[in-house]
C-alpha positions in Angstrom: 2.1 -46.2 -6.2 1.4 -43.4 -3.7 1.0 -44.2 0.0 0.2 -41.6 2.6 0.8 -41.9 6.3 -1.5 -40.0 8.6 -0.5 -39.6 12.3 -3.1 -38.3 14.8 -2.5 -36.2 17.8 -2.6 -37.8 21.3 0.1 -36.2 23.4 2.6 -38.7 24.8 0.6 -41.6 23.2 2.2 -40.3 19.9 5.3 -42.4 20.8 3.2 -45.3 19.4 3.7 -43.7 16.0 7.3 -44.5 16.2 6.6 -48.2 16.8 4.4 -48.2 13.7 7.3 -46.6 11.7 9.5 -49.5 12.8 7.0 -52.0 11.6 6.7 -50.2 8.2 10.4 -50.2 7.8 10.6 -53.9 8.4 7.7 -54.6 6.0 9.4 -52.6 3.3 6.4 -50.1 2.9 7.4 -47.0 1.0 5.6 -43.9 2.2 5.3 -41.0 -0.3 3.2 -38.4 1.6 2.8 -37.6 5.4 0.3 -35.6 7.3 0.2 -35.2 11.1 -1.2 -33.3 14.0 0.3 -32.5 17.4 2.5 -35.4 18.4 1.8 -36.8 15.0 3.3 -33.6 13.4 6.4 -34.1 15.5 6.9 -37.7 14.6 5.7 -37.3 11.0 8.1 -34.4 10.3 11.1 -36.3 11.7 10.2 -39.3 9.6 9.7 -37.0 6.5 13.2 -35.6 7.1 14.6 -39.1 6.7 15.3 -40.0 10.3 15.0 -43.7 11.3 12.7 -44.9 14.0 15.7 -45.3 16.4 16.7 -41.6 15.8 13.1 -40.4 16.4 12.8 -42.4 19.6 16.1 -40.9 20.8 14.8 -37.4 20.1 11.6 -38.1 22.1 13.5 -39.5 25.0 15.9 -36.6 25.0 13.4 -33.7 25.1 12.3 -32.7 28.6 8.8 -31.4 28.1 8.4 -30.0 31.6 11.9 -28.7 32.3 11.9 -25.8 34.8 14.0 -23.9 32.3 11.1 -23.9 29.9 8.3 -22.6 32.1 6.5 -19.7 30.6 6.8 -16.2 32.0 4.0 -13.6 31.3 2.6 -15.9 28.6 -0.7 -17.8 28.5 0.5 -21.3 29.4 2.7 -23.3 31.8 5.4 -24.2 29.3 7.0 -21.8 26.8 6.7 -23.6 23.5 9.2 -21.3 21.9 12.0 -22.6 24.2 11.9 -26.0 22.3 13.1 -24.3 19.1 16.8 -25.3 19.6 15.8 -28.9 20.4 14.3 -29.1 16.9 16.9 -27.1 15.2 19.4 -29.9 15.8 17.2 -32.2 13.7 16.1 -29.6 11.2 19.2 -27.5 10.7 17.8 -25.7 7.6 14.4 -25.1 9.2 12.5 -25.6 5.9 9.8 -27.9 4.5 11.8 -27.9 1.2 14.6 -29.9 3.0 12.3 -32.8 3.8 12.6 -36.0 1.8 8.8 -36.5 1.7 6.0 -33.9 1.4 4.6 -33.1 4.8 1.3 -31.5 5.9 1.0 -30.1 9.4 -2.3 -28.8 11.0 -2.5 -26.0 13.5 -5.3 -23.8 14.9 -5.4 -20.1 14.7 -6.4 -19.3 18.3 -7.6 -15.8 17.5 -9.5 -16.4 14.3 -10.7 -19.9 15.3 -9.7 -21.3 12.0 -7.6 -24.3 10.7 -4.2 -23.7 9.1 -2.4 -26.3 7.1 1.3 -25.8 6.7 3.2 -27.4 3.8 5.9 -24.8 3.0 8.3 -22.3 4.5 9.8 -22.7 7.9 8.9 -26.0 9.5 9.9 -25.8 13.2 7.3 -23.2 14.3 4.5 -25.1 12.6 5.5 -28.3 14.4 5.6 -26.5 17.7 2.3 -24.8 17.0 0.6 -28.1 16.1 1.8 -29.6 19.4 0.9 -26.7 21.6 -1.7 -28.4 23.8 -4.1 -25.6 24.9 -3.7 -24.3 28.4 -0.4 -26.2 29.0 1.9 -24.9 26.2 1.9 -21.3 25.0 0.6 -20.4 21.6 3.2 -20.0 18.8 3.5 -16.8 16.8 3.9 -17.3 13.1 3.8 -14.1 11.1 1.2 -12.0 12.7 -1.0 -14.9 13.9 -0.9 -17.2 16.9 -1.4 -20.9 16.7 -2.2 -23.8 19.1 -2.7 -27.5 18.8 -3.9 -28.7 15.4 -6.1 -31.3 17.1 -8.4 -28.6 18.2 -10.0 -28.6 14.7 -8.4 -31.6 12.9 -6.9 -34.3 15.0 -6.7 -36.9 12.3 -5.9 -35.2 8.9 -6.7 -38.1 6.6 -8.6 -35.5 4.4 -5.4 -33.8 3.5 -4.0 -36.8 1.7 -7.0 -38.8 0.4 -6.9 -37.0 -3.0 -3.2 -37.3 -3.2 -2.7 -40.9 -2.4 -3.9 -44.3 -3.7 -3.5 -45.8 -0.3 -3.7 -44.3 3.2 -2.2 -45.7 6.4 -3.9 -44.0 9.4 -2.6 -44.3 12.9 -5.0 -43.1 15.6 -3.7 -42.9 19.2 -6.4 -40.7 20.9 -9.0 -43.3 22.0 -12.4 -42.3 23.4 -13.7 -44.7 26.0 -16.4 -44.4 28.7 -14.9 -43.4 32.0 -16.1 -42.8 35.6 -16.0 -39.5 37.5 -13.4 -41.1 39.8 -11.1 -41.3 36.8 -10.7 -37.5 36.8 -8.9 -36.5 39.9 -7.0 -33.5 38.5 -7.9 -30.5 36.5 -5.6 -31.5 33.6 -7.5 -34.8 33.3 -10.8 -32.8 32.7 -9.0 -30.7 30.0 -7.7 -33.9 28.4 -11.2 -35.4 28.5 -12.6 -32.4 26.7 -9.9 -32.6 24.1 -10.7 -36.3 23.6 -14.4 -35.6 23.2 -13.8 -32.9 20.6 -11.3 -35.1 18.7 -13.5 -38.1 18.6 -16.4 -36.2 17.1 -14.3 -35.1 14.1 -12.0 -38.1 13.7 -13.9 -41.4 13.8 -15.8 -40.6 10.6 -12.4 -40.6 8.8 -11.6 -44.2 9.8 -13.4 -45.5 6.7 -11.1 -43.5 4.5 -8.0 -45.4 5.6 -6.9 -48.5 3.7 -5.1 -49.6 6.8 -6.1 -48.2 10.2 -3.9 -48.9 13.2 -5.4 -48.1 16.7 -2.9 -49.6 19.2 -4.6 -52.0 21.6 -4.2 -50.8 25.1 -3.2 -47.3 24.3 -6.0 -45.9 26.4 -4.1 -46.9 29.5 -1.7 -44.0 28.9 -2.6 -40.4 29.4 -1.7 -37.4 27.3 1.2 -36.6 29.7 2.2 -40.1 30.8 5.9 -39.3 30.2 7.5 -42.3 32.0 6.4 -45.1 29.8 8.1 -44.3 26.5 9.3 -47.9 25.7 5.9 -49.4 26.6 4.0 -47.1 24.4 6.5 -47.6 21.6 6.1 -51.3 21.8 2.3 -51.0 21.7 2.5 -49.2 18.4 5.0 -51.7 17.0 3.1 -54.8 18.0 -0.2 -53.4 16.7 1.2 -52.4 13.4 3.2 -55.7 12.9 0.0 -57.7 13.1 -1.4 -55.9 10.1 1.5 -54.6 8.1 2.5 -57.8 6.3 -0.9 -58.3 4.7 -1.1 -54.7 3.7 2.4 -54.8 2.2 1.4 -57.8 0.1 -1.8 -56.1 -1.1 -0.2 -52.9 -2.3 2.7 -54.7 -4.0 0.3 -56.6 -6.3 
C-alpha cells in the first residue's frame, strides 16, 4: 500500500511536522512518498533521507537562521540563502535526490518567470534552500540559469503532486488563516507574513478534502513564521495533534 506524506510551508511552524513524524513512527505507519514546500521541504527531505525525528529536531535547533555571518551583501534579501549550503551538506553528503530512501517532491517558484517548479531529481540541497527562501527575507537561489524563491508562493500544500501516486495521503498543514485585528500587525514583516498566509489559504484549503488524514495542529496559530524560540512547544503541538488521529488511521490502512 502506498502512503504519501505532504508537508505544508509555514516557516518556523514547520517544526510541528517533526512532531507528526514522531507520532507516525510510534504508530508504525510506513510512508512511501513525500512532498513538501518551504519548511515542509526541509523536514520532508530529511525524513526521506532516513533521519529520525530526533535527528531532524537536532538539525533544526542547530541551524541559526539569522546569524550575522549569513546576512546578504549586495543581494535582494536580508539573509543569504546560499550560506546555509554547508549546514545541509552535513546531512546530504552526496547532494542528490537519488540518495534518498523515499521519493521526494519539492516545490519552488521561479521568481523571474512567475512559474512553479517541482524538483524530483538531480541535486537536492539547492531545491530545498530555494523552496524555503521566504520572499523579501531570504535571497533567491540560483539553479542553472534560473532563480527560485519559496514554493509556497504558488503551491504551499502540494497534495496534488502525490494524489495520483498514492492510495492514501497524510497531509500536515501548519499555515493557519484566522481573522486578526490591525493591532496584531505591528511590524512590516507581519504584514508580509499576512500577505503570504492569504495567498496560501486561497490555494491550499481546497486540497484538504484530498487528504485521507489531515493534521492541522491545534494552537499553531499562536506562533509566527519567525517565532524561533519556541521549538519544543511547536514540536509538541505537532506530536499531540497527530497522536490523537494516528492510531485510528493506522488501523484503517492496515485492514
